[in-house]
C-alpha positions as CSV (number, residue, x, y, z in Angstrom):
1,X,0.0,0.0,0.0
2,X,3.0,2.3,0.3
3,X,3.2,2.8,-3.4
4,X,-0.4,4.0,-4.0
5,X,-0.3,6.1,-0.9
6,X,2.9,7.9,-2.1
7,X,1.2,8.6,-5.5
8,X,-1.9,10.0,-3.7
9,X,0.4,12.2,-1.6
10,X,2.2,13.4,-4.7
11,X,-1.0,14.2,-6.5
12,X,-2.3,16.1,-3.5
13,X,0.9,18.1,-3.3
14,X,0.8,18.9,-7.0
15,X,-2.9,20.0,-6.7
16,X,-2.1,22.3,-3.8
17,X,0.8,23.9,-5.7
18,X,-1.3,24.4,-8.8
19,X,-4.1,26.0,-6.8
20,X,-1.6,28.3,-5.1
21,X,0.0,29.1,-8.5
22,X,-3.5,29.9,-10.0
23,X,-4.4,32.2,-7.1
24,X,-1.1,34.0,-7.3
25,X,-1.5,34.5,-11.0
26,X,-5.1,35.7,-10.6
27,X,-4.1,38.2,-7.9
28,X,-0.9,39.3,-9.8
29,X,1.2,38.4,-6.8
30,X,4.1,37.1,-8.8
31,X,4.1,39.8,-11.4
32,X,3.9,42.5,-8.7
33,X,6.6,41.0,-6.6
34,X,9.0,40.6,-9.5
35,X,7.8,43.8,-11.3
36,X,7.2,42.0,-14.6
37,X,4.3,42.0,-17.0
38,X,1.3,39.7,-16.3
39,X,1.5,37.8,-19.6
40,X,5.0,36.6,-18.6
41,X,3.5,34.7,-15.7
42,X,0.8,32.4,-17.2
43,X,-1.8,30.8,-14.9
44,X,-2.2,27.0,-14.9
45,X,-5.5,27.4,-16.7
46,X,-3.7,29.4,-19.5
47,X,-1.2,26.6,-19.8
48,X,-4.0,24.0,-19.9
49,X,-5.7,26.0,-22.7
50,X,-2.4,26.1,-24.6
51,X,-2.0,22.3,-24.2
52,X,-5.4,21.9,-25.9
53,X,-5.2,24.7,-28.5
54,X,-1.6,23.9,-29.5
55,X,-2.0,20.1,-29.2
56,X,-1.1,19.5,-32.9
57,X,2.0,21.6,-32.6
58,X,3.1,20.1,-29.3
59,X,2.5,16.5,-30.6
60,X,4.4,17.0,-33.8
61,X,7.4,18.6,-32.1
62,X,7.2,16.2,-29.2
63,X,7.5,13.2,-31.6
64,X,10.7,14.7,-33.0
65,X,12.2,15.2,-29.5
66,X,11.1,11.7,-28.5
67,X,12.8,10.1,-31.5
68,X,16.0,12.0,-30.6
69,X,15.8,10.8,-27.0
70,X,15.2,7.2,-27.8
71,X,17.8,6.9,-30.5
72,X,20.4,8.7,-28.4
73,X,19.6,6.6,-25.4
74,X,19.9,3.3,-27.4
75,X,23.3,4.4,-28.8
76,X,24.5,5.3,-25.2
77,X,23.2,2.1,-23.8
78,X,25.0,-0.1,-26.4
79,X,28.2,1.9,-26.2
80,X,28.1,2.2,-22.4
81,X,27.6,-1.5,-21.7
82,X,30.3,-2.3,-24.3
83,X,32.8,0.1,-22.7
84,X,32.0,-1.2,-19.2
85,X,32.7,-4.8,-20.3
86,X,35.9,-3.7,-22.0
87,X,37.1,-1.9,-18.9
88,X,36.1,-4.7,-16.7
89,X,37.8,-7.5,-18.7
90,X,41.0,-5.6,-19.6
91,X,43.4,-4.0,-17.1
92,X,45.0,-2.2,-19.9
93,X,41.7,-0.8,-21.1
94,X,40.9,0.2,-17.5
95,X,44.1,2.2,-17.2
96,X,43.7,3.8,-20.6
97,X,40.0,4.4,-21.0
98,X,38.6,5.0,-17.5
99,X,40.5,8.3,-16.9
100,X,39.2,9.5,-20.3
101,X,35.7,8.5,-19.3
102,X,35.9,10.6,-16.2
103,X,37.5,13.5,-18.1
104,X,34.7,13.5,-20.7
105,X,32.3,14.7,-18.0
106,X,34.4,17.8,-17.4
107,X,33.6,19.1,-20.9
108,X,30.5,21.4,-20.7
109,X,27.8,20.4,-23.1
110,X,27.1,24.2,-23.5
111,X,30.4,24.5,-25.2
112,X,30.3,21.2,-27.1
113,X,26.8,21.5,-28.6
114,X,27.5,24.6,-30.9
115,X,30.7,22.9,-32.1
116,X,28.7,19.7,-33.0
117,X,26.2,21.8,-34.9
118,X,29.0,23.5,-36.9
119,X,30.5,20.0,-37.7
120,X,27.3,18.1,-38.5
121,X,24.8,20.8,-39.3
122,X,21.2,21.2,-38.0
123,X,20.1,17.7,-38.7
124,X,19.6,14.7,-36.4
125,X,23.3,13.8,-35.9
126,X,24.3,16.5,-33.4
127,X,21.2,15.9,-31.3
128,X,22.0,12.1,-31.1
129,X,25.6,12.8,-30.2
130,X,24.6,15.2,-27.4
131,X,21.9,12.9,-26.0
132,X,24.3,9.9,-26.2
133,X,27.1,11.8,-24.4
134,X,24.8,12.7,-21.6
135,X,23.4,9.2,-21.2
136,X,26.7,7.4,-21.7
137,X,28.4,8.1,-18.4
138,X,25.7,6.9,-15.9
139,X,25.1,3.7,-17.8
140,X,28.8,2.9,-18.1
141,X,29.7,3.7,-14.5
142,X,26.7,1.8,-13.0
143,X,27.3,-1.2,-15.2
144,X,30.9,-1.3,-14.3
145,X,30.1,-1.1,-10.6
146,X,27.7,-4.0,-11.1
147,X,30.3,-6.2,-12.9
148,X,32.6,-5.6,-9.9
149,X,29.9,-6.4,-7.3
150,X,30.0,-10.2,-7.8
151,X,30.4,-12.2,-4.6
152,X,34.1,-13.4,-4.5
153,X,33.0,-16.7,-3.1
154,X,30.8,-17.3,-6.2
155,X,33.7,-16.5,-8.5
156,X,35.9,-19.0,-6.6
157,X,33.3,-21.7,-6.8
158,X,32.9,-21.2,-10.5
159,X,36.7,-21.4,-11.0
160,X,36.7,-24.6,-8.9
161,X,34.1,-26.0,-11.2
162,X,36.3,-25.3,-14.2
163,X,34.4,-22.2,-15.5
164,X,36.4,-20.1,-17.9
165,X,36.5,-16.3,-18.0
166,X,33.6,-15.9,-20.4
167,X,31.6,-18.4,-18.5
168,X,32.1,-16.5,-15.2
169,X,31.1,-13.3,-17.0
170,X,27.9,-14.8,-18.4
171,X,26.8,-16.8,-15.4
172,X,27.8,-14.5,-12.5
173,X,29.0,-11.1,-13.5
174,X,26.4,-10.0,-16.1
175,X,23.4,-11.1,-13.9
176,X,24.9,-9.1,-11.0
177,X,25.4,-6.1,-13.3
178,X,21.9,-5.9,-14.7
179,X,20.3,-4.2,-11.7
180,X,23.1,-1.6,-11.7
181,X,22.8,-1.1,-15.5
182,X,19.1,-0.5,-15.2
183,X,19.7,2.0,-12.3
184,X,22.0,3.9,-14.6
185,X,19.5,3.6,-17.5
186,X,16.8,5.2,-15.3
187,X,19.1,8.2,-14.6
188,X,20.1,8.4,-18.3
189,X,16.6,8.3,-19.8
190,X,15.5,11.1,-17.5
191,X,18.4,13.5,-18.3
192,X,18.3,12.5,-22.0
193,X,15.2,14.7,-22.4
194,X,17.2,17.7,-21.1
195,X,20.0,16.9,-23.6
196,X,17.6,16.7,-26.5
197,X,16.0,20.0,-25.7
198,X,19.3,21.7,-25.2
199,X,20.5,20.4,-28.6
200,X,17.4,21.8,-30.2
201,X,17.9,25.1,-28.5
202,X,21.4,25.4,-30.1
203,X,20.2,24.6,-33.6
204,X,17.1,23.0,-34.9
205,X,14.0,23.7,-37.1
206,X,11.7,21.4,-35.0
207,X,11.4,19.7,-31.7
208,X,10.1,20.9,-28.3
209,X,13.3,22.8,-27.6
210,X,12.9,24.7,-30.8
211,X,9.2,25.3,-30.0
212,X,10.1,26.7,-26.6
213,X,12.8,28.9,-28.1
214,X,10.3,30.2,-30.7
215,X,7.5,30.7,-28.1
216,X,9.8,32.7,-25.8
217,X,10.9,34.9,-28.7
218,X,7.2,35.6,-29.5
219,X,6.4,36.1,-25.8
220,X,4.0,33.1,-25.9
221,X,4.8,32.0,-22.4
222,X,1.8,29.8,-22.0
223,X,2.9,27.8,-25.0
224,X,6.4,27.6,-23.6
225,X,5.1,26.3,-20.3
226,X,2.9,23.8,-22.1
227,X,5.9,22.4,-24.0
228,X,7.7,22.0,-20.6
229,X,4.7,20.1,-19.3
230,X,4.9,17.7,-22.3
231,X,8.7,17.3,-21.7
232,X,8.0,16.5,-18.1
233,X,5.4,13.9,-19.0
234,X,7.8,12.4,-21.5
235,X,10.6,12.1,-19.0
236,X,8.2,10.5,-16.4
237,X,6.8,8.1,-18.9
238,X,10.2,7.0,-20.1
239,X,11.4,6.5,-16.6
240,X,8.3,4.4,-15.8
241,X,8.9,2.4,-19.0
242,X,12.5,1.6,-18.1
243,X,11.4,0.6,-14.6
244,X,8.7,-1.7,-16.0
245,X,11.2,-3.3,-18.3
246,X,13.6,-3.8,-15.4
247,X,10.9,-5.5,-13.4
248,X,10.1,-7.8,-16.3
249,X,13.7,-8.7,-17.1
250,X,15.2,-9.0,-13.6
251,X,13.7,-11.5,-11.3
252,X,16.5,-11.5,-8.8
253,X,18.3,-8.8,-6.8
254,X,22.0,-7.7,-7.1
255,X,23.0,-10.6,-4.8
256,X,21.4,-13.2,-7.1
257,X,18.5,-13.9,-4.8
258,X,15.2,-14.5,-6.6
259,X,12.5,-11.9,-5.8
260,X,9.3,-13.2,-4.4
């Protein structure tokens, strides 16, 4: 019962915040406090109206962003798991690649994104690269931690039974790493939406990031907030999807114990 209760509590909290926001907008509390124009602070009912009136625009651009997120995430998942296996199986690769992996996170995407647009143009490629770069690190690091989390006694037992290196990897290390990999995937799929939107901000002719940029330039703040609502719903939905897949795939915990 803890799950449904937590959802009810979240729903009540969101409802209270929306009511407070609506009242503050109706009474011009925010605009007066910040000394800004009323139309720059849309009320929730204005955003809801924009969600309906601009539904075709939001859906078409949302589909573009969703494709960028999913493709970039798949690229990052494949590359991240492959690199984690490489680092885990090879001491040489660990010494050579792991420092570069850490160093890659010190490069600000804000600087890298415009360069990628110059290199690859305004098409799909720079968006996929940015999304993949953002998703790559949590997947790789979590998978690597999972591969290293195997019980040493289990490894010794498999060696005693004559299991080779690949057999130990397949029978013990990969099953132990799967929960960790999914943990990284949940983080990655959530931040991938941010990466896609930022990439569209830098240079794009469609997508929700482009729509937000365009709406802000035209002072259509309700439409801009509506696009943010769609992005939030997309991130929550993708997170829930990854969690559902994890529950279907993994029937044991990180210790190898079958879940009831």
